[in-house]
Legacy VTK file of the C-alpha trace (Angstrom):
# vtk DataFile Version 3.0
C-alpha trace
ASCII
DATASET POLYDATA
POINTS 147 float
-30.756 21.663 -16.513
-29.699 23.462 -13.426
-32.800 23.542 -12.575
-33.363 19.555 -12.994
-30.145 18.915 -10.769
-31.443 21.030 -7.951
-34.956 19.420 -8.104
-32.787 15.898 -8.092
-29.880 16.927 -5.797
-29.828 13.034 -4.700
-28.509 12.046 -8.402
-25.466 14.683 -8.058
-24.495 12.896 -4.980
-24.864 9.617 -5.978
-22.389 10.804 -8.969
-19.822 12.227 -6.521
-20.113 8.825 -4.438
-19.615 6.556 -7.596
-16.496 8.889 -8.922
-15.023 8.644 -5.705
-15.446 4.774 -5.481
-13.753 4.568 -8.940
-10.862 7.000 -7.937
-10.536 5.045 -4.820
-9.542 1.784 -7.330
-6.730 4.059 -8.270
-4.806 4.261 -4.932
-6.185 2.062 -2.603
-5.182 3.612 0.722
-9.142 4.329 1.459
-9.034 7.836 2.015
-11.019 8.928 -1.160
-13.604 6.010 0.014
-14.598 8.190 2.915
-15.715 10.857 0.478
-17.713 8.234 -0.963
-19.297 7.603 2.244
-19.838 11.240 2.899
-21.420 11.347 -0.265
-24.041 8.845 0.424
-24.869 10.878 3.507
-25.055 13.492 1.281
-27.477 11.529 -0.632
-29.906 10.208 2.064
-29.853 13.750 3.570
-30.793 15.166 -0.362
-34.283 12.753 0.026
-35.284 14.287 3.891
-34.671 17.967 3.165
-33.981 20.469 0.088
-31.243 22.433 2.061
-27.806 22.718 0.168
-26.494 23.809 3.053
-27.218 20.837 5.439
-26.329 18.187 2.742
-22.848 19.774 2.289
-22.489 19.584 6.047
-23.527 15.958 6.483
-20.986 15.233 3.859
-18.345 17.182 5.323
-19.177 15.513 9.072
-19.622 12.082 7.616
-16.175 12.261 5.457
-14.198 13.340 8.086
-15.932 11.023 10.804
-15.003 8.165 8.525
-11.471 9.466 8.018
-10.709 9.082 11.391
-12.712 6.138 13.173
-13.650 3.905 10.052
-10.551 4.515 7.863
-7.920 3.018 10.051
-10.056 -0.185 10.777
-10.465 -0.525 6.979
-6.770 0.059 6.664
-5.563 -2.712 9.413
-7.968 -5.279 7.749
-6.912 -4.727 4.038
-3.104 -3.976 4.832
-2.147 -6.350 7.431
1.348 -5.590 9.029
2.304 -9.365 8.437
2.954 -8.579 4.749
6.531 -8.135 3.756
8.080 -5.480 1.613
10.093 -6.205 -1.424
12.940 -5.380 0.723
12.297 -7.719 3.364
11.337 -10.579 0.709
14.659 -11.166 -0.073
15.481 -12.650 3.366
15.370 -16.105 3.661
15.662 -16.633 -0.255
18.194 -18.397 -2.147
20.805 -17.302 -4.466
24.286 -18.523 -6.400
27.264 -16.310 -5.917
28.488 -15.197 -9.345
31.688 -13.152 -7.945
33.231 -15.109 -5.299
33.100 -13.632 -1.689
36.249 -13.190 -0.197
37.507 -13.932 3.313
36.171 -10.392 5.183
35.147 -9.398 1.812
32.494 -8.431 -0.446
31.330 -10.407 -3.495
27.974 -10.783 -5.599
25.090 -13.100 -5.215
22.394 -13.310 -7.852
18.707 -13.778 -6.596
15.962 -13.937 -9.660
18.290 -12.433 -12.395
19.550 -9.218 -9.891
22.953 -9.085 -8.718
23.274 -8.017 -4.951
26.836 -6.993 -3.476
27.226 -9.655 -0.324
29.331 -10.550 2.454
28.991 -13.184 5.005
28.368 -12.904 8.453
30.854 -15.169 9.936
33.729 -13.175 7.437
34.149 -16.962 5.974
34.939 -16.862 1.950
32.615 -18.740 -0.336
33.489 -19.304 -4.078
31.606 -18.598 -7.174
28.691 -20.719 -8.064
27.994 -21.708 -4.755
24.388 -21.590 -3.241
23.504 -19.175 -0.367
21.011 -18.269 1.912
20.124 -14.542 2.449
20.209 -13.901 6.328
19.568 -9.841 6.814
20.145 -6.947 4.584
22.310 -3.716 5.384
21.003 -1.431 2.869
22.078 -2.948 -0.508
24.425 -5.267 1.011
23.041 -8.814 1.735
24.642 -10.945 4.322
24.362 -14.379 3.037
25.405 -18.338 4.368
26.546 -21.316 2.529
23.691 -23.680 2.006
LINES 1 148
147 0 1 2 3 4 5 6 7 8 9 10 11 12 13 14 15 16 17 18 19 20 21 22 23 24 25 26 27 28 29 30 31 32 33 34 35 36 37 38 39 40 41 42 43 44 45 46 47 48 49 50 51 52 53 54 55 56 57 58 59 60 61 62 63 64 65 66 67 68 69 70 71 72 73 74 75 76 77 78 79 80 81 82 83 84 85 86 87 88 89 90 91 92 93 94 95 96 97 98 99 100 101 102 103 104 105 106 107 108 109 110 111 112 113 114 115 116 117 118 119 120 121 122 123 124 125 126 127 128 129 130 131 132 133 134 135 136 137 138 139 140 141 142 143 144 145 146
């Protein structure tokens, strides 16, 4: 069986590439994807030459080049900076005051079932049940205004 794989090493490189693509599906940061591309380079090299050393060198070189030059482009395209994190997604959302916000004090606002400690930007009080909009967030404290 070992002699079979040595004679058909392109199949090993194909399996390596497919496994790397499957592993890439689990994390999505396009790092393992570079090794899949390197595996394709190893596969092509195995069709040209029987030298295992040449195949491994081509695999390593293509993988490294891909990590430094191809991956940043792919990441920039698929992970656009315009996306907002969950933290930033609260800004602009509307909620309901569940615990009154006293003047220059803190109360609680409920947004999608979660209660957040809140205060107003201008220090004005807001009564329980009022609708508010989130202006900003400092750590876990929201700054809100009445709608």
